[in-house]
N, C-alpha and C positions, 0 to 999 in steps of 0.2 A: 578409570572408572565405567562403568556398566552402564550400556547404554538404554536409555527409559523404556518400560515394556507401551508397545502400540496402542495402548487401550489408556496407559499413563498420557502419553504424548499427545491422544487429538483433547486427552479433556483441559492436558494445562493451554492447548493452543484455543480451547473456544475460552478457558477464561483469559486469554491475556487479546483474542480479539474483543472481548467487553467491553477490558480495558483499558482496547489500545482507540476501542471507539467513541468513548467516554472524553478520553484526554484531547482528542483532535475534537473533538464539541465542544468544552467546557474552553479551550484556545479557541474556536470558535467566535464564539460566545463573547469572552473576553473578548476580542480582537471588534468584531463590531460594536458594542457598546463604551469600551474604553480610547479608542485610537482612532481619530474622524482621518476617512480615508485619503490617502494619497500624502498621512504626515509620514516626514521620514526620521529615526530616529535612530541612528547606529547601534551595531548591539558588537564587532568588532570593526573598528573602523576598516575603511577599504575594503572588507569582505564581506559582511553579511551586515541585512539592518531589515528591522523592521517597518514595513511600510507594507498598510491594509490599501490592498485592489482588491475591486470586485470583479475578478475573473468573468464577464461571458462569455467568451467560449471554452476551448479547451487548452490541450497543452502550449503554451506560447501565446494565446489564445488564435487562433487556430477556428474559426466560423462565428468567430466577435461579432460581423457587423450581418451576421442571421438573423432576418426578420423575429422580434420572441417567441412567434405563429407557429413559426417551423421550428428554432434552434430550440427551444425546449422540449416539444417533444420529444424530436429526434433524440440528444444527447440523454436526456431521461430514459429510452428505449433500448437506445446503447448501452447505456451503462446500467440496467436491471435487468437486460437477458448476459449481459460479459458477466455479473454479479451472480445468473442461476447459474450456469454454464460451471462458472467454479466451483459454487458451491455445493453442486451438482456432482458436479469428480471429484472434489476433495473428501463430501460424505462416501461417497463410493468405495474411495481406495484409500482414504490416509491411515488405515491399521495396515497395510502394504508398506507405508513409506515412512522413508526414514528424519528423520528429527527436523534434518535443515525442508525439508521436505513441507510436512507441517507447520515450521514457524514459516517457511513462503506463505500460506495460506493465509494462517494466524496475520498475517504485514497486508496480503495482499486484499486480503477481506474488508475486514473494518476500515482501511486505507477506501476504496471503494465503494463504497458503505456511506463514507463521513460524506465523501463528494457527492451521490447522489443525493444524500438527506440536502442538500445544500443547495441544488434545482430546484430540489421538489418545494421549495421552502422559499425560497429565495429565486427561484431563477437565476444566479448566476454561484460562485464557489469564492469564498470570498481567502484571497491566498495573503499571508504578510511576511514571510522570509524569503527577502527581498538576495539575490548573489549576485558578490559585482568585484568585480579585482579595479578595484580603484577607481578612473571612469570609465572601465565595461564594464556594461550590464548584462548579467546572462538572463537573468530571467527572475519572476514572483513564484513559490508553492507556498505549503502549505505542509502541517503535520502529515496530511492523509495520502499525499502525494510522496514526502518518505517516504514512507513505508511502502508504500508501493513501488518504489524504486529500489529500496532494502529487503522487498520476497521475492520481486525477481534474482537479484544476487544472489539468495539464499536460495532460491530452486533453482539457478545453473547451480553453486556450490555442490548441493544435493546430490545432483545426476551426474555432475560430478565425479561423484563418491559413491556413489551406486554403481558406475558407473567401470569404476576400479574394482570395487568388490565382485561386482559381475567375473570382470576379466581374471580375476586370480584365480589361479587351480585351488580346487579339492583337499584338505590339507587335514583328513583325517586318515589315518591310520585305515591301508589297507589290509584286512583279515577274513574271517567265512564270513557267505551269506553275503558279501555284495561282486 
């Protein structure tokens, strides 16, 4: 299988970003309209539940007790800056990135934007996937959080892959003019 040319990889990433953002927002709208808060619906018994939670904080509800007048502007501002920095970096460097790195940004950016939209509109982030192991509860997150996590994994894989390529000796035949 031949690699995807850089310009096509970037275009595919943009299409994927739009589709993932629409998926994230669609799921959140459905959850807010159809699933009462804190209602538990087993999806994979003892492992995964559908539970509607409005998260006022960030990961693991950090900062949830900070007053709205500080919390919302702080989290919106930090998120917007991070999204802008990532978007600028990706737009400037996408052509030179391998497919895994482009995939990483195609996952991270819509995930971050999806959660930012929630914060701007509602002051909270709608979470609904409750991960647990029998009686042990781990966390409740959403599709956007999963996209961000998968994007980080894709970026690490892409970086390792690129590092291996960069360390390989040049295998072109030695000839005249070299």
